[in-house]
N, C-alpha and C positions, 0 to 999 in steps of 0.2 A: 368741378372737376370731377370725374368719374377715376376713381383709384383700384385698381387690382391690388389687394393687400402681399405680398411677398417680402417681410418682414428678413433680416440678413440673418439674425439668431434671436434668440432669445432675450439676448440684452436688450434691443431696442421696443421691447413690450413698454407701450403707455402705463405709468405707476406712479404712485406718489412716493413723495419723500425724497432724501439725497441717496443716494446709492451709496452705499456701507461702505465701498474700497475708496469712496472720489473722499468720507468727510476726515480721513488720516492726513492729507494736504491742505485743510483749510482751517482757518481761524474760527475762533470761538464767534469772531462778527460776523466774517462771511456768511458762517452757518447759520444764525439767527435772521442775517437781512438773507438769504434765503428764502428762512421757513416764513417771514411775512408775505415776499413776494408769493409764495405760491398761495396764502390765503389772500391777497388781494387779486389774483389770478382766479379761485376758487370763486368767490365769492362774484366774481364779474365784475369789480373796479377796473381790474386790465381785461380788456376785451382779446382776441384772436378770431381771425376770419379766413376762408378758404380767397381763393383763386378760380375764376369759371372757369380759366383756359391758360395755356401755358404764356408765362410772363413775352417770352423770345420768337414764340411760332405761330402762338395760337391756336395747338394744338388742345383738346376738351381731355385726352386719354392719361393717364399717367400709371405706374407701378409704384407703389408705397413702401420704402425699406426701412423706416424708423417710425414711432410713434412716442419717442422719447429727445432730448438730447442729453449733452454728457453732465449735466446736474441734476436729472430725470424732472426737469419743465417740460411738460406736453409740447411735439413741436413731430410734425409731421413733414417726413422729408421724403422728395417725391422725384422721382425720372420720367420727364416725358416722352412717352413713345414716340412724340416726331420727330423731335430733334435732339432731346436727351439731355437736354439740359436738367440740373441737379437742385432742386429748388425746396423752400419749406411755404408748403401749403398751411400756413397757421399761423401766419406772421400778424404780427400787432396792428389794430389799427390806428390807424392816423393820431386821433382823440387820447389815446394810452402813450404813446412813444415817448412825450417828454415825461411825464409822472417813472416812464420804465429806465430813459436815463440819467434821469438826475437825480430819483430816490432809491435806484436798485443796482445800475450796471457797470459802474466803478467800483462798489465797494465789492461786489458777488469778482471781478473779471479780476482787480489787482489787489484781493485777500489779504483786505483788511489795511496795508499801503495806506498813509495818508497822503493828502496831494504834493507837499514839501518832500515825501521819502521816494516817492513815486517819479518827480520831476529829476531828482537826482541820481537813479537808477535810469533813465529814461536818457538820461544826456553823457553818461558816464563814457569814456574813452573807446570802451567795445561795444556802446548801445546801436541800436537799429540805428538811431536819427542820423549818428554820423555818414554807416553805407549810405540808406537811400540819400544822400546828398550829394555820398560819393558816384552811388549807379548815375543820379539825374545829371548830373556834374561831365561826368563820361561821356552817357548815350549824346548830350549834346554840343560837347565839344566844343569847337569855337563859338557856334550863336551862344553858347552856354554869358555871354559879355552882353548879350542882347537883353537878357534877363534882367528885368531890374524893380518889377513887383512880384511880390508871391502871397499868393492867400493859401490858405488852407479852410476845406469843408471838414466839421469835427475833430477841431487841435488838438483836442482835450487838455495840454497843460500849458501847447506852444510846442514844445520837444522837438519836432519836425522844422519847427521856422527859424529854432534859434540857429543854426550853421548859416540858412542866410546869411539874415541877421547880423551875423559877426562878420559875412561875406558882403556887409555896406549894401544887402538889397534893404526896399523897402518892404513888408510883409503885415499881413494882418491875416487874424483868425477867427473863428467864431464857433462855439461849442454850448449846451445847456446846461453845464455844472459849473458855476461861480467858483466854488473852492477850489478846482484844478485853475479854472481859467486864474485865478488870480497867483498862483503858485507861477505864472511862466510874465504874469502881469509886473512882478516882483523885477522880471530879469530885464525890462523893457519891452517886450512883446505888448503890438496892437493887438489886443483879442477884445472879439464882442461879446456878451452874451446872442444866444439865438441858434437858427439853421442859416441857410440859402440869403435868404429874407434880407437877413440884419448885413451883410457882404450888401446886398442890392442898395439898399437904403443909402450905403455911404455914398454911392455915385461914381466910384471908379473899377474900372479895367485891370486885368492881371494878366501877366507877358507868360505865370506858369501857376498851374493851380494843384492843389495835392490832393490825393483821398486817398490818402491810407490807412485798412481797415475801414471803411467809412460806403463803398458804394455795395458789399453785400447785405450793408443796414438797409439800403431802398426798400420802400413800398412798388413806389410806380418806378422804376429803372429814367424810361423815353420822360416822362416828365420831370423828373431831376436833371438828370443829362440836360436836360432844354437850358431849366431855368440858371444852369452852372455855366454854359456855353454862354449867357448871354453877359455874366462877369468874366468872356474872355476876351483879349484882342484881335484881332481877324487872324492874325498868324502864331498866336497865343498855343501854350502845350498843356495838357492833363498828363500828370501822371497818379496810375491808379496803380494798387497793390493789395490783392484781398488774399487769404490764405489759398492756393491755385488747389485746385482739386487733384489734380495725379502728381506732384511733387510733394506735397504734402501727407498723401495716405499712399503705401507702397510695402510691398512686401521685405522682410528683413533683408534677403537676396539682394534685393534690389533696391536699401537702403541708400539715401543721395544725402547729403551735409552739404550746404555751401554757404557762405557768409555769414554764418550763426544762424540761418534755419537747418534744419532738421528732418526728415522723413519717419510716419512714424505708419507702425500697423495698426495703431487702434484708431480704426474710425467713428466709434462713437464718442470720442478725447476731441476729437472737431467738429464736432456736430453742436452747434448753439442756438437757441431758441431764439436769437436776436437777427440771426444769421439768415439775409431770406432767398441767397444766391451761393453758390458752389461751383464756382467757373475754373473751365482751364483755360487755357489761355485762347483756342479757337471763340468758344462761348464771347468772352468779354470782348472781343473784338470784333464780333458780328454787333451785340450792342454797340460798342462803338460807331462801328462802320454805317448802321444806321440812323446815326444821329448827323452822319456828315466829318466824322473823326480818320483819321489815316495814320495805322499802328509805327512807328517807327521804329523801336524795339520793343521786346520782349521776353520773357521767359516761363515756365510752368511753375515758376513759387505761388503766386501770379505779380509781377511787376513788370507795369507796360510803359509808354510813352508815343502818346500819344498827337499828333499835331490838328490844328482845327482849317476848316475853311475847306474840307473837298466836298465830294456830292456824296451825298448820301448813299449806301448803298443798299441792295435789297439783299433779302437769308437766300441762302445757295444751298443747294438738296444737300442735308446729310443722313439722308437714308442708314437704317443698322444703327446709330451712333447708339439709340438706348440699352442693344442688349449688350454692346460694346465697352457701354460704362456699369449696368449693372453686374456683367461676368468681373470687372477691373475689382469692382468694390466688393462682390463677394469674396474673390479671392483673397483678396485682406481678411477677410475676415474667417474664414477657415485658418490662415497664417497664425492669425493674431490666436486664434484658441486650439492653436498646435499645443504637443505637448512639449514641445522645445521653449517655446513663447514665453509659457507659463509657466517652465520651471525655471528660468532669466526672468521675470517680473517676481515670483516668490526671491531667486536670490538676490536679488535688489534691494527688495523690501527689508530682509533680513540684514544685508550690509550696509 
């Protein structure tokens, strides 16, 4: 893909090593894991690849706005000039993914927490697992009683399945880290090692499939959704949640907070090398619409509920979207670098 380089600021240049101001937030184990990850990347044990064209509209031109993620890992973030999709144009190859998730991802993102500690944190009364359950059950209304079987792809320790399990639903989940899977299994959850194919092999269909902070990790969105659709009943639902581009990234004067989610003006902290897509509600609905799903509820965090069994929709014209998205993100970066924002960050660190 051809890319015009318009980095948001010097913070977004490619560099090796962990950013200095990130280290104070990390445990020694996390820092060590990051160093091992970067060494593996440099010697070619883990490979990154570029797209030939936009994954949504097939346009071949983009705007390069960042060369690194929040951990300093090389990560080319691009805005498609055709449709305005923001995506990672240096994604990890399929044969590298299992090693990335099994050896590094959990230890880096959960900052040294053991699987048991992580499960307890993610299922305490104010945790997001209960809020997701409440959101889904509220949006489904009376149809919730027809949900008998719930699957989760990329279930981690199964914390999102626990509320459904306690509500009497049959639950099944899959992921690539046995240590975290075992934490959920101890609570009676049916969790298997592997990806979507591991659930397909069981020969069952789900009334609801949860994709919580998973869709943004897909390499080929259309291919993965097609496989997942095969696991769903004809009138089943998919709940997809990703860190929404618009609500998670806002200037301080437009900050929002809801259900424990909170916006930030630090766009760099939003970027992760394992995130291949940065969706707003419109873009994710376009992807699911192409696969034959109808969105029945959604917001800009992004939390969205889709119903199966509808005709696939073609991509509508969204001209001017690239400039609009670029200006939005650029204004957030200016806000982050303002003297007022800098003073607030220094004050928080001191306090």
